C-alpha positions in Angstrom: -85.1 -10.5 115.2 -86.6 -7.4 113.9 -87.5 -4.2 115.6 -91.1 -2.9 116.2 -90.4 -0.2 113.6 -89.4 -2.7 110.9 -92.4 -4.6 111.7 -94.7 -1.7 111.5 -93.3 -1.0 108.1 -93.8 -4.5 107.1 -97.5 -4.3 108.2 -97.8 -1.0 106.8 -99.2 0.5 110.0 -97.9 3.7 111.9 -95.3 2.8 114.7 -97.6 4.4 117.3 -100.5 1.7 116.4 -97.9 -1.1 116.7 -97.0 0.0 120.2 -100.5 0.6 121.2 -101.6 -2.9 120.2 -98.9 -4.6 122.1 -96.4 -5.4 119.4 -93.1 -6.1 121.4 -89.9 -4.1 120.8 -88.3 -7.1 119.0 -90.3 -9.9 116.9 -89.2 -12.8 114.9 -89.7 -12.9 111.2 -92.2 -15.8 111.5 -94.1 -13.6 114.3 -94.7 -10.7 111.8 -95.5 -13.1 108.9 -98.0 -14.8 111.1 -99.7 -11.5 112.0 -99.8 -10.4 108.5 -101.2 -13.7 107.3 -103.9 -14.0 110.1 -104.6 -10.3 111.1 -106.0 -9.5 114.7 -109.5 -7.4 114.5 -107.7 -4.2 115.0 -105.3 -4.8 112.0 -108.1 -5.9 109.8 -110.1 -2.8 110.8 -107.2 -0.8 110.1 -106.8 -2.2 106.5 -110.6 -1.6 105.9 -110.4 2.0 107.0 -107.4 2.6 104.6 -108.4 5.1 101.6 -105.1 4.3 99.8 -104.7 8.0 98.8 -101.5 8.1 101.1 -99.1 5.4 102.0 -98.2 4.9 105.7 -94.8 4.8 104.7 -92.6 5.8 101.8 -89.0 4.9 101.1 -86.9 8.1 100.6 -83.7 7.7 98.6 -81.1 10.4 97.8 -80.8 11.2 94.0 -77.1 11.9 94.6 -75.6 9.0 97.1 -78.2 6.7 97.0 -78.7 6.8 101.0 -82.1 5.5 101.8 -84.7 5.3 104.6 -88.2 4.6 105.1 -90.4 7.6 106.7 -94.0 8.5 107.4 -95.0 10.9 104.8 -96.4 14.3 106.0 -99.6 15.9 104.6 -97.6 18.9 103.2 -95.1 17.0 101.3 -95.6 17.6 97.5 -94.5 15.0 94.7 -90.8 15.5 94.9 -88.5 15.5 91.6 -85.4 15.0 93.6 -84.5 14.1 96.9 -81.1 14.8 98.5 -79.1 14.5 101.7 -79.0 17.8 103.5 -75.3 18.0 103.3 -75.4 17.8 99.5 -75.1 21.0 97.6 -77.9 22.1 95.2 -75.3 22.0 92.4 -74.9 18.5 92.8 -78.5 17.7 91.3 -79.0 17.9 87.6 -79.6 21.5 86.6 -82.8 23.1 86.6 -84.6 22.8 83.1 -85.4 25.9 81.0 -88.9 26.9 81.9 -89.3 25.5 85.2 -88.6 26.8 88.6 -87.0 24.8 91.7 -88.1 24.8 95.1 -86.8 23.0 98.0 -88.3 21.7 101.4 -86.0 21.1 104.3 -86.9 18.6 107.0 -88.0 15.7 104.9 -87.2 12.4 106.8 -84.3 12.6 109.4 -81.9 14.2 106.7 -83.4 15.1 103.5 -84.3 18.2 101.2 -87.0 17.5 99.0 -86.7 19.4 95.5 -89.6 20.2 93.3 -89.1 21.2 89.8 -92.3 23.0 88.3 -93.0 24.4 85.0 -93.3 28.2 84.9 -96.6 29.5 83.1 -95.8 32.2 80.7 -98.3 34.9 81.8 
């Protein structure tokens, strides 16, 4: 049996949509595969409406220890160079390359810090 959250992840739909359309709290693998193979009208419409610009779920993996979780990406998330658990120190990441600037973003997923290394323009 898998959770509603795991079923939503596999069907690539938001957890809220899974609950709204009556997916039970626990489902068998066969039930999820059956829904994916023969989607109900609401799921078909959801897939048609997807633009593909932003995924519904992303896999966040710590660049230091490898801890991983699935999360719903937020609109404000940039493309991260590194992701680390919030208890790691910045010096555990690779050093900042010459000519780049490092910016940290707290609150990524349940416990991550996103790091962006971007080139500094020579003005």
